C-alpha positions as CSV (number, residue, x, y, z in Angstrom):
1,M,1.6,21.6,-18.1
2,T,1.4,18.0,-17.0
3,N,1.0,15.6,-19.9
4,F,-1.8,13.3,-18.5
5,A,-2.9,10.3,-20.5
6,S,-6.4,10.1,-21.8
7,P,-8.8,7.4,-20.4
8,E,-8.3,5.1,-23.4
9,E,-4.5,5.1,-22.9
10,Y,-4.5,3.5,-19.4
11,N,-6.2,0.8,-17.3
12,L,-7.0,0.5,-13.6
13,A,-3.7,-1.3,-12.8
14,D,-1.8,1.7,-14.3
15,L,-3.9,4.1,-12.3
16,L,-3.3,2.2,-9.0
17,C,0.4,1.9,-9.8
18,C,0.8,5.7,-10.4
19,A,-1.3,6.6,-7.4
20,A,0.9,4.4,-5.2
21,S,4.1,5.7,-6.7
22,R,3.1,9.3,-5.9
23,E,3.0,8.4,-2.2
24,V,6.8,8.1,-2.2
25,Q,9.0,11.1,-1.4
26,D,12.6,11.5,-2.5
27,N,15.4,10.4,-0.1
28,E,13.0,8.0,1.7
29,I,13.7,4.4,2.7
30,V,10.9,2.3,1.2
31,F,10.1,-1.4,1.9
32,A,8.8,-3.3,-1.1
33,G,7.1,-6.6,-1.5
34,T,6.4,-8.5,-4.7
35,G,3.9,-7.3,-7.2
36,L,2.3,-4.0,-8.0
37,P,4.0,-2.2,-5.0
38,M,7.4,-3.1,-6.5
39,V,6.5,-1.6,-9.8
40,A,5.2,1.6,-8.0
41,I,8.3,2.1,-6.0
42,M,10.6,1.6,-9.0
43,L,8.4,4.0,-11.0
44,A,9.0,6.6,-8.3
45,Q,12.7,5.9,-8.5
46,K,12.6,6.6,-12.3
47,T,10.5,9.7,-12.0
48,H,10.2,12.0,-9.0
49,A,12.2,10.2,-6.3
50,P,15.6,9.2,-7.7
51,N,17.3,9.2,-4.3
52,L,15.0,6.8,-2.6
53,K,16.5,3.7,-0.9
54,L,14.7,0.6,-1.8
55,I,14.6,-2.5,0.5
56,F,13.4,-5.6,-1.1
57,E,11.6,-7.8,1.4
58,A,13.9,-10.8,0.9
59,G,16.9,-8.8,2.0
60,T,18.5,-6.7,-0.7
61,L,19.2,-3.2,0.5
62,D,19.3,-0.2,-1.8
63,G,18.9,-2.2,-4.9
64,R,18.8,-0.4,-8.3
65,P,17.8,-3.1,-10.9
66,P,17.6,-1.7,-14.4
67,E,14.5,-3.8,-15.1
68,L,11.7,-5.2,-13.0
69,P,12.5,-8.3,-10.9
70,T,9.9,-11.0,-11.0
71,S,9.9,-11.2,-7.2
72,V,11.7,-9.8,-4.1
73,G,13.9,-12.9,-4.3
74,D,15.0,-12.4,-7.9
75,A,18.8,-12.1,-8.4
76,R,18.2,-8.8,-10.3
77,C,17.3,-7.2,-7.0
78,E,21.0,-7.3,-6.1
79,T,22.0,-5.0,-9.0
80,G,23.7,-1.9,-7.6
81,A,22.7,-2.8,-4.1
82,S,24.6,-1.7,-1.0
83,R,24.1,-5.0,0.6
84,S,22.6,-8.4,-0.3
85,S,21.5,-10.2,2.8
86,G,18.3,-11.8,4.0
87,L,15.1,-11.4,5.9
88,Y,16.8,-10.9,9.2
89,D,18.7,-7.8,8.1
90,A,15.7,-6.3,6.2
91,F,13.3,-6.6,9.1
92,S,16.0,-5.6,11.6
93,I,16.4,-2.3,9.7
94,A,12.6,-1.8,9.9
95,Q,12.5,-2.7,13.6
96,R,15.2,-0.1,14.4
97,G,12.9,2.6,12.8
98,Y,14.7,3.4,9.6
99,V,11.9,2.6,7.2
100,D,9.8,5.6,6.1
101,L,7.2,3.8,4.0
102,G,6.0,0.3,3.5
103,Y,3.5,-1.1,1.0
104,L,1.1,-3.9,1.9
105,G,-2.1,-5.6,0.8
106,G,-5.1,-6.9,2.7
107,A,-8.4,-8.9,2.4
108,E,-10.4,-6.7,4.9
109,V,-10.0,-3.2,6.3
110,D,-12.1,-1.4,8.8
111,Q,-12.8,2.3,9.5
112,Y,-9.6,2.7,11.6
113,G,-7.3,1.0,9.1
114,N,-7.0,-2.4,10.9
115,V,-6.2,-4.9,8.2
116,N,-7.0,-8.6,8.0
117,T,-5.0,-11.2,6.0
118,T,-5.6,-14.1,8.4
119,C,-9.2,-15.4,8.2
120,I,-12.8,-14.5,7.6
121,G,-15.1,-15.4,10.5
122,N,-14.2,-16.9,13.9
123,Y,-10.5,-17.6,14.1
124,L,-11.0,-21.1,15.6
125,D,-13.7,-22.1,13.0
126,P,-13.3,-19.7,10.1
127,E,-15.5,-19.4,7.0
128,L,-12.3,-18.9,5.0
129,R,-8.6,-19.2,6.0
130,L,-6.5,-16.6,4.2
131,T,-2.8,-16.5,3.4
132,G,-1.8,-15.3,6.8
133,S,0.3,-12.5,8.1
134,G,3.7,-12.9,6.4
135,G,5.5,-9.7,7.1
136,N,2.3,-7.6,7.1
137,P,2.1,-6.7,10.9
138,D,5.8,-6.2,11.2
139,I,6.1,-3.7,8.3
140,N,2.9,-1.9,9.3
141,S,4.1,-1.6,12.9
142,F,7.7,-0.6,12.2
143,A,7.4,1.8,9.2
144,K,6.6,5.5,9.8
145,R,3.7,5.2,7.4
146,T,2.1,2.4,5.4
147,V,0.1,2.3,2.2
148,F,-2.3,-0.5,1.5
149,I,-3.4,-1.5,-2.0
150,M,-6.6,-3.4,-2.1
151,V,-9.5,-4.5,-4.3
152,H,-12.6,-2.5,-3.2
153,E,-15.7,-4.6,-2.4
154,K,-18.3,-4.0,0.2
155,R,-17.4,-7.2,1.9
156,R,-13.8,-6.0,2.3
157,F,-14.5,-2.5,3.7
158,V,-16.1,-3.5,7.0
159,E,-17.0,-1.9,10.3
160,N,-14.9,-4.5,12.2
161,V,-12.4,-6.9,10.6
162,S,-12.7,-10.6,11.5
163,Y,-9.2,-10.6,12.8
164,I,-6.6,-7.8,13.3
165,T,-3.5,-9.0,11.5
166,S,-2.1,-5.5,11.2
167,P,-3.2,-2.8,13.7
168,G,-4.6,0.5,12.4
169,W,-5.0,3.8,14.1
170,R,-7.4,2.5,16.8
171,V,-7.1,-1.0,18.3
172,K,-8.6,-2.9,21.2
173,R,-6.6,-2.9,24.4
174,W,-6.0,-6.3,25.8
175,P,-7.7,-7.8,27.9
176,G,-10.4,-5.1,28.5
177,G,-11.4,-4.7,24.8
178,E,-11.8,-0.9,24.9
179,W,-10.8,1.0,21.7
180,V,-7.6,3.1,22.2
181,H,-5.4,5.1,19.8
182,R,-2.4,3.4,18.4
183,R,-0.1,6.1,19.9
184,E,-1.4,5.2,23.4
185,L,-0.9,1.5,22.9
186,Y,2.5,1.7,21.3
187,G,4.0,4.3,23.7
188,A,7.7,5.0,22.9
189,A,7.6,2.6,19.9
190,F,5.0,4.7,18.1
191,R,6.2,6.0,14.7
192,G,3.1,6.5,12.8
193,G,0.5,4.4,11.1
194,P,-1.5,3.6,7.9
195,S,-1.4,6.7,5.7
196,A,-3.4,5.7,2.7
197,I,-5.6,2.9,1.3
198,I,-5.4,2.9,-2.5
199,S,-8.4,0.8,-3.6
200,T,-9.8,0.0,-7.0
201,A,-12.4,2.8,-6.3
202,G,-10.4,5.6,-4.8
203,V,-7.7,6.9,-2.4
204,F,-8.5,6.9,1.3
205,R,-6.6,8.6,4.2
206,F,-6.9,8.8,8.0
207,D,-7.4,11.5,10.5
208,E,-4.4,11.0,12.8
209,N,-6.2,12.3,15.8
210,D,-9.4,10.2,15.9
211,G,-8.1,7.5,13.5
212,H,-11.1,7.5,11.2
213,M,-10.8,6.8,7.5
214,Y,-11.9,9.4,5.0
215,L,-12.2,9.6,1.2
216,D,-9.5,11.7,-0.4
217,T,-10.1,11.2,-4.1
218,C,-12.4,9.2,-6.4
219,H,-10.9,7.3,-9.3
220,P,-12.2,8.5,-12.7
221,G,-15.6,7.2,-13.4
222,K,-16.5,6.6,-9.7
223,T,-18.8,8.9,-7.7
224,V,-18.7,9.8,-4.0
225,A,-22.1,8.2,-3.4
226,E,-21.0,4.9,-5.2
227,I,-17.9,4.7,-3.1
228,K,-19.7,5.5,0.2
229,D,-22.1,2.7,-0.6
230,L,-19.2,0.3,-1.0
231,C,-18.3,0.6,2.7
232,Q,-20.1,-1.1,5.6
233,F,-19.2,1.8,7.9
234,D,-20.2,5.5,7.6
235,L,-17.3,6.7,5.5
236,D,-16.3,10.3,6.0
237,V,-16.7,12.0,2.6
238,S,-16.4,15.6,3.8
239,R,-12.8,16.0,2.6
240,V,-13.1,14.7,-0.9
241,N,-10.4,16.4,-3.0
242,G,-11.7,15.6,-6.5
243,E,-10.6,12.8,-8.8
244,T,-7.4,10.7,-8.5
245,A,-4.9,12.2,-11.0
246,P,-4.6,9.9,-14.1
247,P,-1.2,8.5,-15.2
248,T,1.0,10.8,-17.2
249,R,2.4,9.6,-20.5
250,E,5.9,9.6,-19.0
251,E,4.7,7.3,-16.2
252,L,3.1,4.9,-18.7
253,H,6.3,4.9,-20.8
254,F,8.3,3.8,-17.7
255,I,5.8,1.2,-16.6
256,H,5.3,-0.5,-20.0
257,D,8.5,0.2,-22.0
258,V,11.1,0.2,-19.2
259,L,10.0,-1.6,-16.1
260,D,7.4,-4.2,-17.1
261,P,7.5,-4.7,-20.9
262,D,6.6,-8.4,-20.5
263,E,3.4,-7.5,-18.6
264,I,4.4,-9.6,-15.6
265,F,2.4,-7.5,-13.2
266,I,0.6,-4.8,-15.2
267,P,-1.1,-5.5,-18.5
268,K,-0.9,-3.0,-21.4
269,V,-4.0,-1.4,-22.8
270,K,-4.9,-3.2,-26.0
271,K,-5.1,-0.7,-28.8
272,G,-7.6,-1.0,-31.6
């Protein structure tokens, strides 16, 4: 019997970390950026996927640090690594099709999984200029599947993103503007696409045939109606598979006692 933690033993960051960690399969090559995704991948390495190969974005390949680095450029990423190189090698491996899974974030997402990290509003005269693409479109295009971790607000889950930084399952063909499936646009370079959005409200997945997002699980305390109302598009809720599984006590032990005891990325639940 799985030893799940009770609600008072974990917080939302714990839940997101564990949900993200469970997307990893053993023996996969996984591309990690700084922050919660890094904790999630290392958690998978400590629990159910000991043979995964971890690529830190700054260029360390197959690193096995005993404790959580503070960033992908931390020297601890090199511990036990097969190679310590740079961005060129890390992204070359992705470009050649070796990366199974990448983790990313975003400011906006639409019903097809198109993600925006560039600007809100008109690109030439935006309401808000965001951080930019970084490696977002590269990882999303080269990996066989991608998981996005996002804050869930109605203004973020939109019918059409202001700017497509990272293409989802359906994108507009240039210059005509008609929506086409990612497979058709990528041709021989197609490897897959976004597989999940893990938000602060639930876990969402995509129908790989028509590209539409659907709700898979609701986080504890959230209802289907509440989550549907947090989207500006007509979210498919016909496939809801219950609640997101809470963290186990073993996972919480690894997060807080082994990986992130200093609460660099994930705070502990304050007892009492």
